[in-house]
PyMOL Python script that loads the backbone (N, CA, C, O; Angstrom):
from pymol import cmd

cmd.read_pdbstr("""\
ATOM      1  N   MET A   1       6.363 -63.246 -69.843  1.00  0.00           N
ATOM      2  CA  MET A   1       6.161 -64.041 -70.959  1.00  0.00           C
ATOM      3  C   MET A   1       7.246 -63.577 -71.842  1.00  0.00           C
ATOM      4  O   MET A   1       7.562 -62.395 -71.977  1.00  0.00           O
ATOM      5  N   ILE A   2       7.838 -64.652 -72.476  1.00  0.00           N
ATOM      6  CA  ILE A   2       9.082 -64.505 -73.503  1.00  0.00           C
ATOM      7  C   ILE A   2       8.584 -64.044 -74.803  1.00  0.00           C
ATOM      8  O   ILE A   2       7.606 -64.544 -75.359  1.00  0.00           O
ATOM      9  N   LYS A   3       9.326 -63.014 -75.301  1.00  0.00           N
ATOM     10  CA  LYS A   3       8.959 -62.575 -76.662  1.00  0.00           C
ATOM     11  C   LYS A   3      10.236 -62.467 -77.454  1.00  0.00           C
ATOM     12  O   LYS A   3      11.332 -62.616 -76.915  1.00  0.00           O
ATOM     13  N   ARG A   4      10.086 -62.204 -78.752  1.00  0.00           N
ATOM     14  CA  ARG A   4      11.209 -62.174 -79.610  1.00  0.00           C
ATOM     15  C   ARG A   4      11.442 -60.466 -79.959  1.00  0.00           C
ATOM     16  O   ARG A   4      10.528 -59.712 -80.293  1.00  0.00           O
ATOM     17  N   TYR A   5      12.678 -60.127 -79.819  1.00  0.00           N
ATOM     18  CA  TYR A   5      12.965 -58.628 -79.975  1.00  0.00           C
ATOM     19  C   TYR A   5      13.886 -58.471 -81.131  1.00  0.00           C
ATOM     20  O   TYR A   5      14.815 -59.277 -81.177  1.00  0.00           O
ATOM     21  N   ILE A   6      13.798 -57.589 -82.063  1.00  0.00           N
ATOM     22  CA  ILE A   6      14.684 -57.521 -83.170  1.00  0.00           C
ATOM     23  C   ILE A   6      15.061 -56.118 -82.940  1.00  0.00           C
ATOM     24  O   ILE A   6      14.197 -55.242 -82.936  1.00  0.00           O
ATOM     25  N   ILE A   7      16.337 -55.852 -82.743  1.00  0.00           N
ATOM     26  CA  ILE A   7      16.974 -54.660 -82.417  1.00  0.00           C
ATOM     27  C   ILE A   7      18.044 -54.201 -83.372  1.00  0.00           C
ATOM     28  O   ILE A   7      19.102 -54.827 -83.443  1.00  0.00           O
ATOM     29  N   THR A   8      17.807 -53.100 -84.132  1.00  0.00           N
ATOM     30  CA  THR A   8      18.917 -52.493 -85.055  1.00  0.00           C
ATOM     31  C   THR A   8      19.561 -51.434 -84.581  1.00  0.00           C
ATOM     32  O   THR A   8      18.969 -50.387 -84.316  1.00  0.00           O
ATOM     33  N   ILE A   9      20.863 -51.601 -84.423  1.00  0.00           N
ATOM     34  CA  ILE A   9      21.556 -50.492 -83.905  1.00  0.00           C
ATOM     35  C   ILE A   9      22.453 -49.758 -84.982  1.00  0.00           C
ATOM     36  O   ILE A   9      23.157 -50.369 -85.786  1.00  0.00           O
ATOM     37  N   THR A  10      22.349 -48.360 -84.907  1.00  0.00           N
ATOM     38  CA  THR A  10      22.870 -47.558 -86.148  1.00  0.00           C
ATOM     39  C   THR A  10      23.981 -46.590 -85.300  1.00  0.00           C
ATOM     40  O   THR A  10      23.751 -46.203 -84.155  1.00  0.00           O
ATOM     41  N   GLY A  11      25.057 -46.306 -85.948  1.00  0.00           N
ATOM     42  CA  GLY A  11      25.887 -45.413 -85.577  1.00  0.00           C
ATOM     43  C   GLY A  11      27.255 -45.878 -85.835  1.00  0.00           C
ATOM     44  O   GLY A  11      27.401 -46.592 -86.827  1.00  0.00           O
ATOM     45  N   SER A  12      28.324 -45.591 -85.091  1.00  0.00           N
ATOM     46  CA  SER A  12      29.678 -46.230 -85.328  1.00  0.00           C
ATOM     47  C   SER A  12      29.654 -47.592 -84.434  1.00  0.00           C
ATOM     48  O   SER A  12      30.065 -47.580 -83.274  1.00  0.00           O
ATOM     49  N   VAL A  13      29.220 -48.590 -84.962  1.00  0.00           N
ATOM     50  CA  VAL A  13      29.068 -49.904 -84.054  1.00  0.00           C
ATOM     51  C   VAL A  13      29.670 -51.016 -84.674  1.00  0.00           C
ATOM     52  O   VAL A  13      29.525 -52.128 -84.168  1.00  0.00           O
ATOM     53  N   GLN A  14      30.459 -50.830 -85.914  1.00  0.00           N
ATOM     54  CA  GLN A  14      31.265 -51.959 -86.492  1.00  0.00           C
ATOM     55  C   GLN A  14      32.666 -51.701 -86.378  1.00  0.00           C
ATOM     56  O   GLN A  14      33.154 -50.605 -86.654  1.00  0.00           O
ATOM     57  N   GLY A  15      33.377 -52.764 -85.946  1.00  0.00           N
ATOM     58  CA  GLY A  15      34.815 -52.590 -85.930  1.00  0.00           C
ATOM     59  C   GLY A  15      35.384 -51.975 -84.509  1.00  0.00           C
ATOM     60  O   GLY A  15      36.518 -51.510 -84.392  1.00  0.00           O
ATOM     61  N   VAL A  16      34.460 -52.044 -83.503  1.00  0.00           N
ATOM     62  CA  VAL A  16      34.689 -51.273 -82.281  1.00  0.00           C
ATOM     63  C   VAL A  16      34.332 -52.315 -81.069  1.00  0.00           C
ATOM     64  O   VAL A  16      34.290 -51.935 -79.899  1.00  0.00           O
ATOM     65  N   GLY A  17      34.093 -53.602 -81.448  1.00  0.00           N
ATOM     66  CA  GLY A  17      33.743 -54.629 -80.483  1.00  0.00           C
ATOM     67  C   GLY A  17      32.434 -54.659 -80.021  1.00  0.00           C
ATOM     68  O   GLY A  17      32.152 -55.260 -78.985  1.00  0.00           O
ATOM     69  N   TYR A  18      31.505 -53.997 -80.768  1.00  0.00           N
ATOM     70  CA  TYR A  18      29.984 -54.078 -80.320  1.00  0.00           C
ATOM     71  C   TYR A  18      29.433 -55.307 -80.301  1.00  0.00           C
ATOM     72  O   TYR A  18      28.715 -55.555 -79.332  1.00  0.00           O
ATOM     73  N   ARG A  19      29.602 -56.250 -81.228  1.00  0.00           N
ATOM     74  CA  ARG A  19      29.073 -57.514 -81.196  1.00  0.00           C
ATOM     75  C   ARG A  19      29.510 -58.296 -80.028  1.00  0.00           C
ATOM     76  O   ARG A  19      28.627 -58.920 -79.440  1.00  0.00           O
ATOM     77  N   SER A  20      30.787 -58.377 -79.564  1.00  0.00           N
ATOM     78  CA  SER A  20      31.448 -59.005 -78.536  1.00  0.00           C
ATOM     79  C   SER A  20      30.835 -58.415 -77.088  1.00  0.00           C
ATOM     80  O   SER A  20      30.622 -59.177 -76.145  1.00  0.00           O
ATOM     81  N   PHE A  21      30.590 -57.059 -77.022  1.00  0.00           N
ATOM     82  CA  PHE A  21      30.200 -56.410 -75.961  1.00  0.00           C
ATOM     83  C   PHE A  21      28.538 -56.860 -75.783  1.00  0.00           C
ATOM     84  O   PHE A  21      28.004 -57.080 -74.696  1.00  0.00           O
ATOM     85  N   THR A  22      27.953 -56.929 -76.947  1.00  0.00           N
ATOM     86  CA  THR A  22      26.477 -57.253 -76.801  1.00  0.00           C
ATOM     87  C   THR A  22      26.278 -58.683 -76.275  1.00  0.00           C
ATOM     88  O   THR A  22      25.446 -58.969 -75.415  1.00  0.00           O
ATOM     89  N   ALA A  23      27.194 -59.642 -76.920  1.00  0.00           N
ATOM     90  CA  ALA A  23      27.024 -61.090 -76.390  1.00  0.00           C
ATOM     91  C   ALA A  23      27.400 -61.332 -74.981  1.00  0.00           C
ATOM     92  O   ALA A  23      26.748 -62.146 -74.326  1.00  0.00           O
ATOM     93  N   SER A  24      28.432 -60.672 -74.439  1.00  0.00           N
ATOM     94  CA  SER A  24      28.700 -60.579 -73.091  1.00  0.00           C
ATOM     95  C   SER A  24      27.681 -60.002 -72.179  1.00  0.00           C
ATOM     96  O   SER A  24      27.561 -60.389 -71.017  1.00  0.00           O
ATOM     97  N   ALA A  25      26.872 -58.977 -72.767  1.00  0.00           N
ATOM     98  CA  ALA A  25      25.864 -58.351 -71.961  1.00  0.00           C
ATOM     99  C   ALA A  25      24.703 -59.317 -71.946  1.00  0.00           C
ATOM    100  O   ALA A  25      24.104 -59.513 -70.888  1.00  0.00           O
ATOM    101  N   ALA A  26      24.367 -59.905 -73.014  1.00  0.00           N
ATOM    102  CA  ALA A  26      23.267 -61.057 -73.108  1.00  0.00           C
ATOM    103  C   ALA A  26      23.416 -62.138 -72.211  1.00  0.00           C
ATOM    104  O   ALA A  26      22.539 -62.567 -71.462  1.00  0.00           O
ATOM    105  N   VAL A  27      24.776 -62.628 -72.344  1.00  0.00           N
ATOM    106  CA  VAL A  27      25.065 -63.772 -71.162  1.00  0.00           C
ATOM    107  C   VAL A  27      24.928 -63.319 -69.832  1.00  0.00           C
ATOM    108  O   VAL A  27      24.549 -64.135 -68.992  1.00  0.00           O
ATOM    109  N   GLU A  28      25.187 -62.092 -69.479  1.00  0.00           N
ATOM    110  CA  GLU A  28      25.068 -61.622 -67.942  1.00  0.00           C
ATOM    111  C   GLU A  28      23.633 -61.714 -67.629  1.00  0.00           C
ATOM    112  O   GLU A  28      23.198 -62.050 -66.528  1.00  0.00           O
ATOM    113  N   LEU A  29      22.911 -61.397 -68.663  1.00  0.00           N
ATOM    114  CA  LEU A  29      21.448 -61.210 -68.418  1.00  0.00           C
ATOM    115  C   LEU A  29      20.621 -62.536 -68.526  1.00  0.00           C
ATOM    116  O   LEU A  29      19.520 -62.662 -67.990  1.00  0.00           O
ATOM    117  N   GLY A  30      21.198 -63.457 -69.216  1.00  0.00           N
ATOM    118  CA  GLY A  30      20.703 -64.897 -69.391  1.00  0.00           C
ATOM    119  C   GLY A  30      19.672 -64.815 -70.610  1.00  0.00           C
ATOM    120  O   GLY A  30      18.614 -65.442 -70.671  1.00  0.00           O
ATOM    121  N   ILE A  31      20.171 -63.927 -71.570  1.00  0.00           N
ATOM    122  CA  ILE A  31      19.463 -63.843 -72.864  1.00  0.00           C
ATOM    123  C   ILE A  31      19.883 -64.684 -73.935  1.00  0.00           C
ATOM    124  O   ILE A  31      21.100 -64.785 -74.088  1.00  0.00           O
ATOM    125  N   ARG A  32      19.143 -65.300 -74.698  1.00  0.00           N
ATOM    126  CA  ARG A  32      19.564 -66.108 -75.967  1.00  0.00           C
ATOM    127  C   ARG A  32      19.129 -65.335 -77.337  1.00  0.00           C
ATOM    128  O   ARG A  32      18.134 -64.618 -77.445  1.00  0.00           O
ATOM    129  N   GLY A  33      19.997 -65.601 -78.273  1.00  0.00           N
ATOM    130  CA  GLY A  33      19.663 -64.971 -79.482  1.00  0.00           C
ATOM    131  C   GLY A  33      20.981 -64.887 -80.194  1.00  0.00           C
ATOM    132  O   GLY A  33      21.974 -65.516 -79.828  1.00  0.00           O
ATOM    133  N   ASN A  34      20.940 -63.958 -81.385  1.00  0.00           N
ATOM    134  CA  ASN A  34      22.138 -63.684 -82.115  1.00  0.00           C
ATOM    135  C   ASN A  34      22.326 -62.250 -82.327  1.00  0.00           C
ATOM    136  O   ASN A  34      21.435 -61.420 -82.144  1.00  0.00           O
ATOM    137  N   VAL A  35      23.438 -62.001 -82.694  1.00  0.00           N
ATOM    138  CA  VAL A  35      24.019 -60.602 -82.931  1.00  0.00           C
ATOM    139  C   VAL A  35      25.022 -60.610 -84.160  1.00  0.00           C
ATOM    140  O   VAL A  35      25.995 -61.364 -84.164  1.00  0.00           O
ATOM    141  N   HIS A  36      24.754 -59.771 -85.163  1.00  0.00           N
ATOM    142  CA  HIS A  36      25.630 -59.771 -86.353  1.00  0.00           C
ATOM    143  C   HIS A  36      25.592 -58.483 -86.911  1.00  0.00           C
ATOM    144  O   HIS A  36      24.686 -57.661 -86.771  1.00  0.00           O
ATOM    145  N   ASN A  37      26.730 -58.344 -87.614  1.00  0.00           N
ATOM    146  CA  ASN A  37      26.919 -57.069 -88.579  1.00  0.00           C
ATOM    147  C   ASN A  37      26.123 -57.038 -89.882  1.00  0.00           C
ATOM    148  O   ASN A  37      26.050 -58.062 -90.562  1.00  0.00           O
ATOM    149  N   ASN A  38      25.577 -56.007 -90.224  1.00  0.00           N
ATOM    150  CA  ASN A  38      24.842 -55.906 -91.607  1.00  0.00           C
ATOM    151  C   ASN A  38      26.033 -55.180 -92.485  1.00  0.00           C
ATOM    152  O   ASN A  38      26.883 -54.379 -92.096  1.00  0.00           O
ATOM    153  N   ILE A  39      25.827 -55.684 -93.700  1.00  0.00           N
ATOM    154  CA  ILE A  39      26.783 -55.103 -94.699  1.00  0.00           C
ATOM    155  C   ILE A  39      26.272 -53.443 -94.868  1.00  0.00           C
ATOM    156  O   ILE A  39      27.030 -52.637 -95.409  1.00  0.00           O
ATOM    157  N   ASP A  40      25.305 -53.144 -94.499  1.00  0.00           N
ATOM    158  CA  ASP A  40      24.955 -51.645 -94.577  1.00  0.00           C
ATOM    159  C   ASP A  40      25.492 -50.781 -93.440  1.00  0.00           C
ATOM    160  O   ASP A  40      25.301 -49.565 -93.415  1.00  0.00           O
ATOM    161  N   GLY A  41      26.217 -51.486 -92.433  1.00  0.00           N
ATOM    162  CA  GLY A  41      26.987 -50.749 -91.467  1.00  0.00           C
ATOM    163  C   GLY A  41      26.267 -50.795 -90.107  1.00  0.00           C
ATOM    164  O   GLY A  41      26.858 -50.268 -89.165  1.00  0.00           O
ATOM    165  N   PHE A  42      25.155 -51.318 -89.903  1.00  0.00           N
ATOM    166  CA  PHE A  42      24.543 -51.532 -88.609  1.00  0.00           C
ATOM    167  C   PHE A  42      24.615 -52.883 -88.063  1.00  0.00           C
ATOM    168  O   PHE A  42      24.860 -53.887 -88.731  1.00  0.00           O
ATOM    169  N   VAL A  43      24.365 -52.844 -86.679  1.00  0.00           N
ATOM    170  CA  VAL A  43      24.452 -54.290 -86.012  1.00  0.00           C
ATOM    171  C   VAL A  43      23.016 -54.621 -85.766  1.00  0.00           C
ATOM    172  O   VAL A  43      22.242 -53.727 -85.427  1.00  0.00           O
ATOM    173  N   GLN A  44      22.561 -56.027 -85.936  1.00  0.00           N
ATOM    174  CA  GLN A  44      21.151 -56.383 -85.662  1.00  0.00           C
ATOM    175  C   GLN A  44      21.370 -57.419 -84.531  1.00  0.00           C
ATOM    176  O   GLN A  44      22.199 -58.323 -84.635  1.00  0.00           O
ATOM    177  N   VAL A  45      20.580 -57.239 -83.442  1.00  0.00           N
ATOM    178  CA  VAL A  45      20.284 -58.225 -82.415  1.00  0.00           C
ATOM    179  C   VAL A  45      18.925 -58.789 -82.480  1.00  0.00           C
ATOM    180  O   VAL A  45      17.895 -58.115 -82.493  1.00  0.00           O
ATOM    181  N   ILE A  46      19.006 -60.232 -82.523  1.00  0.00           N
ATOM    182  CA  ILE A  46      17.645 -60.902 -82.462  1.00  0.00           C
ATOM    183  C   ILE A  46      17.694 -61.797 -81.326  1.00  0.00           C
ATOM    184  O   ILE A  46      18.459 -62.761 -81.331  1.00  0.00           O
ATOM    185  N   ILE A  47      16.852 -61.518 -80.258  1.00  0.00           N
ATOM    186  CA  ILE A  47      16.954 -62.167 -79.001  1.00  0.00           C
ATOM    187  C   ILE A  47      15.499 -62.658 -78.488  1.00  0.00           C
ATOM    188  O   ILE A  47      14.512 -62.049 -78.903  1.00  0.00           O
ATOM    189  N   GLU A  48      15.367 -63.576 -77.733  1.00  0.00           N
ATOM    190  CA  GLU A  48      14.125 -64.001 -77.071  1.00  0.00           C
ATOM    191  C   GLU A  48      14.381 -64.058 -75.645  1.00  0.00           C
ATOM    192  O   GLU A  48      15.314 -64.675 -75.130  1.00  0.00           O
ATOM    193  N   THR A  49      13.450 -63.340 -75.004  1.00  0.00           N
ATOM    194  CA  THR A  49      13.615 -63.201 -73.484  1.00  0.00           C
ATOM    195  C   THR A  49      12.426 -62.399 -72.957  1.00  0.00           C
ATOM    196  O   THR A  49      11.571 -61.877 -73.673  1.00  0.00           O
ATOM    197  N   GLU A  50      12.473 -62.358 -71.515  1.00  0.00           N
ATOM    198  CA  GLU A  50      11.342 -61.531 -70.977  1.00  0.00           C
ATOM    199  C   GLU A  50      11.587 -60.020 -71.040  1.00  0.00           C
ATOM    200  O   GLU A  50      12.706 -59.579 -71.304  1.00  0.00           O
ATOM    201  N   GLU A  51      10.539 -59.231 -70.797  1.00  0.00           N
ATOM    202  CA  GLU A  51      10.553 -57.752 -70.874  1.00  0.00           C
ATOM    203  C   GLU A  51      11.716 -57.057 -69.936  1.00  0.00           C
ATOM    204  O   GLU A  51      12.402 -56.129 -70.364  1.00  0.00           O
ATOM    205  N   THR A  52      11.849 -57.540 -68.766  1.00  0.00           N
ATOM    206  CA  THR A  52      12.749 -56.925 -67.921  1.00  0.00           C
ATOM    207  C   THR A  52      14.199 -57.065 -68.313  1.00  0.00           C
ATOM    208  O   THR A  52      15.006 -56.148 -68.165  1.00  0.00           O
ATOM    209  N   ALA A  53      14.511 -58.290 -68.839  1.00  0.00           N
ATOM    210  CA  ALA A  53      15.921 -58.494 -69.280  1.00  0.00           C
ATOM    211  C   ALA A  53      16.090 -57.798 -70.670  1.00  0.00           C
ATOM    212  O   ALA A  53      17.222 -57.449 -71.006  1.00  0.00           O
ATOM    213  N   TYR A  54      15.098 -57.594 -71.437  1.00  0.00           N
ATOM    214  CA  TYR A  54      15.205 -56.822 -72.723  1.00  0.00           C
ATOM    215  C   TYR A  54      15.429 -55.393 -72.340  1.00  0.00           C
ATOM    216  O   TYR A  54      16.262 -54.746 -72.973  1.00  0.00           O
ATOM    217  N   GLN A  55      14.728 -54.817 -71.314  1.00  0.00           N
ATOM    218  CA  GLN A  55      14.866 -53.444 -71.121  1.00  0.00           C
ATOM    219  C   GLN A  55      16.467 -53.276 -70.494  1.00  0.00           C
ATOM    220  O   GLN A  55      17.176 -52.350 -70.888  1.00  0.00           O
ATOM    221  N   SER A  56      16.852 -54.066 -69.687  1.00  0.00           N
ATOM    222  CA  SER A  56      18.252 -54.063 -69.102  1.00  0.00           C
ATOM    223  C   SER A  56      19.271 -54.073 -70.330  1.00  0.00           C
ATOM    224  O   SER A  56      20.217 -53.286 -70.385  1.00  0.00           O
ATOM    225  N   LEU A  57      19.010 -54.996 -71.280  1.00  0.00           N
ATOM    226  CA  LEU A  57      19.843 -55.030 -72.420  1.00  0.00           C
ATOM    227  C   LEU A  57      19.824 -53.787 -73.189  1.00  0.00           C
ATOM    228  O   LEU A  57      20.903 -53.368 -73.609  1.00  0.00           O
ATOM    229  N   LEU A  58      18.784 -53.160 -73.426  1.00  0.00           N
ATOM    230  CA  LEU A  58      18.652 -52.037 -74.311  1.00  0.00           C
ATOM    231  C   LEU A  58      19.337 -50.722 -73.646  1.00  0.00           C
ATOM    232  O   LEU A  58      19.732 -49.762 -74.308  1.00  0.00           O
ATOM    233  N   THR A  59      19.418 -50.833 -72.182  1.00  0.00           N
ATOM    234  CA  THR A  59      20.172 -49.748 -71.578  1.00  0.00           C
ATOM    235  C   THR A  59      21.566 -49.863 -71.976  1.00  0.00           C
ATOM    236  O   THR A  59      22.166 -48.859 -72.361  1.00  0.00           O
ATOM    237  N   LYS A  60      22.248 -51.226 -71.905  1.00  0.00           N
ATOM    238  CA  LYS A  60      23.572 -51.408 -72.196  1.00  0.00           C
ATOM    239  C   LYS A  60      23.836 -51.120 -73.590  1.00  0.00           C
ATOM    240  O   LYS A  60      24.860 -50.516 -73.912  1.00  0.00           O
ATOM    241  N   LEU A  61      22.924 -51.538 -74.497  1.00  0.00           N
ATOM    242  CA  LEU A  61      23.184 -51.378 -75.848  1.00  0.00           C
ATOM    243  C   LEU A  61      23.329 -49.850 -76.199  1.00  0.00           C
ATOM    244  O   LEU A  61      24.236 -49.467 -76.939  1.00  0.00           O
ATOM    245  N   MET A  62      22.411 -48.990 -75.647  1.00  0.00           N
ATOM    246  CA  MET A  62      22.373 -47.686 -75.957  1.00  0.00           C
ATOM    247  C   MET A  62      23.912 -46.974 -75.611  1.00  0.00           C
ATOM    248  O   MET A  62      24.382 -46.127 -76.370  1.00  0.00           O
ATOM    249  N   LYS A  63      24.572 -47.389 -74.473  1.00  0.00           N
ATOM    250  CA  LYS A  63      25.898 -46.983 -74.203  1.00  0.00           C
ATOM    251  C   LYS A  63      26.827 -47.446 -75.149  1.00  0.00           C
ATOM    252  O   LYS A  63      27.456 -46.677 -75.875  1.00  0.00           O
ATOM    253  N   GLY A  64      26.961 -48.859 -75.179  1.00  0.00           N
ATOM    254  CA  GLY A  64      27.923 -49.638 -76.038  1.00  0.00           C
ATOM    255  C   GLY A  64      29.270 -49.735 -75.398  1.00  0.00           C
ATOM    256  O   GLY A  64      29.526 -49.285 -74.280  1.00  0.00           O
ATOM    257  N   PRO A  65      30.170 -50.393 -76.231  1.00  0.00           N
ATOM    258  CA  PRO A  65      31.417 -50.444 -75.703  1.00  0.00           C
ATOM    259  C   PRO A  65      32.321 -49.266 -75.993  1.00  0.00           C
ATOM    260  O   PRO A  65      31.956 -48.476 -76.863  1.00  0.00           O
ATOM    261  N   PRO A  66      33.504 -49.059 -75.334  1.00  0.00           N
ATOM    262  CA  PRO A  66      34.388 -47.769 -75.725  1.00  0.00           C
ATOM    263  C   PRO A  66      34.508 -47.759 -77.103  1.00  0.00           C
ATOM    264  O   PRO A  66      34.537 -48.818 -77.729  1.00  0.00           O
ATOM    265  N   PHE A  67      34.590 -46.547 -77.712  1.00  0.00           N
ATOM    266  CA  PHE A  67      34.890 -46.235 -79.005  1.00  0.00           C
ATOM    267  C   PHE A  67      33.886 -46.368 -80.036  1.00  0.00           C
ATOM    268  O   PHE A  67      34.039 -46.059 -81.218  1.00  0.00           O
ATOM    269  N   SER A  68      32.644 -46.946 -79.395  1.00  0.00           N
ATOM    270  CA  SER A  68      31.390 -46.939 -80.231  1.00  0.00           C
ATOM    271  C   SER A  68      30.558 -45.708 -80.033  1.00  0.00           C
ATOM    272  O   SER A  68      30.624 -45.056 -78.990  1.00  0.00           O
ATOM    273  N   LYS A  69      29.806 -45.404 -80.995  1.00  0.00           N
ATOM    274  CA  LYS A  69      28.754 -44.418 -80.799  1.00  0.00           C
ATOM    275  C   LYS A  69      27.529 -44.796 -81.392  1.00  0.00           C
ATOM    276  O   LYS A  69      27.386 -44.857 -82.613  1.00  0.00           O
ATOM    277  N   VAL A  70      26.658 -45.046 -80.591  1.00  0.00           N
ATOM    278  CA  VAL A  70      25.218 -45.319 -80.992  1.00  0.00           C
ATOM    279  C   VAL A  70      24.398 -44.033 -81.209  1.00  0.00           C
ATOM    280  O   VAL A  70      24.231 -43.129 -80.391  1.00  0.00           O
ATOM    281  N   ASP A  71      23.913 -44.119 -82.473  1.00  0.00           N
ATOM    282  CA  ASP A  71      22.987 -43.041 -82.921  1.00  0.00           C
ATOM    283  C   ASP A  71      21.446 -43.374 -82.661  1.00  0.00           C
ATOM    284  O   ASP A  71      20.635 -42.504 -82.345  1.00  0.00           O
ATOM    285  N   LYS A  72      21.147 -44.634 -82.817  1.00  0.00           N
ATOM    286  CA  LYS A  72      19.692 -44.996 -82.724  1.00  0.00           C
ATOM    287  C   LYS A  72      19.519 -46.370 -82.538  1.00  0.00           C
ATOM    288  O   LYS A  72      20.250 -47.152 -83.145  1.00  0.00           O
ATOM    289  N   LEU A  73      18.585 -46.796 -81.723  1.00  0.00           N
ATOM    290  CA  LEU A  73      18.044 -48.372 -81.622  1.00  0.00           C
ATOM    291  C   LEU A  73      16.776 -48.331 -82.111  1.00  0.00           C
ATOM    292  O   LEU A  73      15.994 -47.513 -81.628  1.00  0.00           O
ATOM    293  N   ASP A  74      16.356 -49.214 -83.161  1.00  0.00           N
ATOM    294  CA  ASP A  74      15.143 -49.511 -83.661  1.00  0.00           C
ATOM    295  C   ASP A  74      14.625 -50.887 -83.044  1.00  0.00           C
ATOM    296  O   ASP A  74      15.303 -51.899 -83.223  1.00  0.00           O
ATOM    297  N   CYS A  75      13.562 -50.937 -82.398  1.00  0.00           N
ATOM    298  CA  CYS A  75      13.018 -52.284 -81.950  1.00  0.00           C
ATOM    299  C   CYS A  75      11.810 -52.617 -82.421  1.00  0.00           C
ATOM    300  O   CYS A  75      10.895 -51.808 -82.579  1.00  0.00           O
ATOM    301  N   ARG A  76      11.745 -53.945 -82.689  1.00  0.00           N
ATOM    302  CA  ARG A  76      10.519 -54.646 -82.861  1.00  0.00           C
ATOM    303  C   ARG A  76      10.356 -55.872 -82.266  1.00  0.00           C
ATOM    304  O   ARG A  76      11.297 -56.629 -82.031  1.00  0.00           O
ATOM    305  N   VAL A  77       8.983 -56.151 -81.960  1.00  0.00           N
ATOM    306  CA  VAL A  77       8.641 -57.179 -80.989  1.00  0.00           C
ATOM    307  C   VAL A  77       7.887 -58.207 -81.849  1.00  0.00           C
ATOM    308  O   VAL A  77       7.161 -57.804 -82.758  1.00  0.00           O
ATOM    309  N   GLU A  78       8.025 -59.456 -81.607  1.00  0.00           N
ATOM    310  CA  GLU A  78       7.234 -60.520 -82.348  1.00  0.00           C
ATOM    311  C   GLU A  78       6.950 -61.687 -81.314  1.00  0.00           C
ATOM    312  O   GLU A  78       7.370 -61.644 -80.158  1.00  0.00           O
ATOM    313  N   GLU A  79       6.275 -62.632 -81.777  1.00  0.00           N
ATOM    314  CA  GLU A  79       6.255 -63.862 -80.992  1.00  0.00           C
ATOM    315  C   GLU A  79       7.458 -64.561 -80.917  1.00  0.00           C
ATOM    316  O   GLU A  79       8.215 -64.620 -81.887  1.00  0.00           O
ATOM    317  N   ALA A  80       7.712 -65.124 -79.797  1.00  0.00           N
ATOM    318  CA  ALA A  80       9.015 -65.990 -79.556  1.00  0.00           C
ATOM    319  C   ALA A  80       8.821 -67.296 -80.342  1.00  0.00           C
ATOM    320  O   ALA A  80       7.711 -67.829 -80.367  1.00  0.00           O
ATOM    321  N   SER A  81       9.921 -67.847 -81.011  1.00  0.00           N
ATOM    322  CA  SER A  81       9.805 -69.032 -81.742  1.00  0.00           C
ATOM    323  C   SER A  81      10.625 -70.247 -80.922  1.00  0.00           C
ATOM    324  O   SER A  81      10.548 -71.422 -81.281  1.00  0.00           O
ATOM    325  N   GLY A  82      11.373 -69.828 -79.841  1.00  0.00           N
ATOM    326  CA  GLY A  82      12.095 -70.868 -79.109  1.00  0.00           C
ATOM    327  C   GLY A  82      13.207 -71.383 -79.709  1.00  0.00           C
ATOM    328  O   GLY A  82      13.684 -72.372 -79.153  1.00  0.00           O
ATOM    329  N   GLU A  83      13.801 -70.943 -80.786  1.00  0.00           N
ATOM    330  CA  GLU A  83      14.866 -71.384 -81.722  1.00  0.00           C
ATOM    331  C   GLU A  83      16.183 -71.127 -81.032  1.00  0.00           C
ATOM    332  O   GLU A  83      17.094 -71.887 -81.360  1.00  0.00           O
ATOM    333  N   PHE A  84      16.453 -70.193 -80.132  1.00  0.00           N
ATOM    334  CA  PHE A  84      17.655 -70.012 -79.657  1.00  0.00           C
ATOM    335  C   PHE A  84      18.064 -70.643 -78.372  1.00  0.00           C
ATOM    336  O   PHE A  84      17.278 -70.626 -77.425  1.00  0.00           O
ATOM    337  N   HIS A  85      19.241 -71.201 -78.268  1.00  0.00           N
ATOM    338  CA  HIS A  85      19.733 -72.005 -77.117  1.00  0.00           C
ATOM    339  C   HIS A  85      20.882 -71.282 -76.441  1.00  0.00           C
ATOM    340  O   HIS A  85      21.091 -71.597 -75.270  1.00  0.00           O
ATOM    341  N   TYR A  86      21.592 -70.441 -76.946  1.00  0.00           N
ATOM    342  CA  TYR A  86      22.611 -69.587 -76.592  1.00  0.00           C
ATOM    343  C   TYR A  86      22.617 -68.183 -77.382  1.00  0.00           C
ATOM    344  O   TYR A  86      21.784 -67.932 -78.253  1.00  0.00           O
ATOM    345  N   ILE A  87      23.656 -67.276 -76.990  1.00  0.00           N
ATOM    346  CA  ILE A  87      23.764 -66.212 -77.738  1.00  0.00           C
ATOM    347  C   ILE A  87      24.914 -66.395 -78.754  1.00  0.00           C
ATOM    348  O   ILE A  87      25.947 -66.931 -78.353  1.00  0.00           O
ATOM    349  N   LEU A  88      24.823 -66.027 -79.923  1.00  0.00           N
ATOM    350  CA  LEU A  88      25.753 -66.334 -81.153  1.00  0.00           C
ATOM    351  C   LEU A  88      26.150 -65.003 -81.706  1.00  0.00           C
ATOM    352  O   LEU A  88      25.270 -64.169 -81.923  1.00  0.00           O
ATOM    353  N   THR A  89      27.361 -64.748 -81.942  1.00  0.00           N
ATOM    354  CA  THR A  89      27.783 -63.608 -82.718  1.00  0.00           C
ATOM    355  C   THR A  89      28.279 -64.186 -84.183  1.00  0.00           C
ATOM    356  O   THR A  89      28.903 -65.240 -84.308  1.00  0.00           O
ATOM    357  N   ARG A  90      27.941 -63.416 -85.146  1.00  0.00           N
ATOM    358  CA  ARG A  90      28.324 -63.846 -86.414  1.00  0.00           C
ATOM    359  C   ARG A  90      28.631 -62.715 -87.267  1.00  0.00           C
ATOM    360  O   ARG A  90      28.316 -61.649 -86.739  1.00  0.00           O
ATOM    361  N   THR A  91      29.165 -62.607 -88.465  1.00  0.00           N
ATOM    362  CA  THR A  91      29.211 -61.609 -89.337  1.00  0.00           C
ATOM    363  C   THR A  91      28.093 -61.717 -90.487  1.00  0.00           C
ATOM    364  O   THR A  91      27.356 -62.702 -90.436  1.00  0.00           O
ATOM    365  N   PRO A  92      27.926 -60.871 -91.426  1.00  0.00           N
ATOM    366  CA  PRO A  92      26.779 -61.039 -92.311  1.00  0.00           C
ATOM    367  C   PRO A  92      26.546 -62.335 -92.863  1.00  0.00           C
ATOM    368  O   PRO A  92      25.590 -62.522 -93.615  1.00  0.00           O
TER     369      PRO A  92
END
""", "prot")
cmd.dss("prot")
cmd.show_as("cartoon", "prot")
cmd.util.cbc("prot")
cmd.orient("prot")
């Protein structure tokens, strides 16, 4: 069953290619949604996918790209809306 997952990543995750890394990982896994920097210094990922792809993405997000340092992932699950047709990276 497809659900919406909202993931907030804190640590040294801005200015190190984290959004691009996330978008590439999502494309590899066939996940749709968006990823953006927040002005408070964290990255937020909003995706709609199945549980197995979500878990695979979490594993990748915890590691992150070179030069990033992930301190924490906060995750929230909601009902999927079907609004995403691709993965999109954007700034705040």
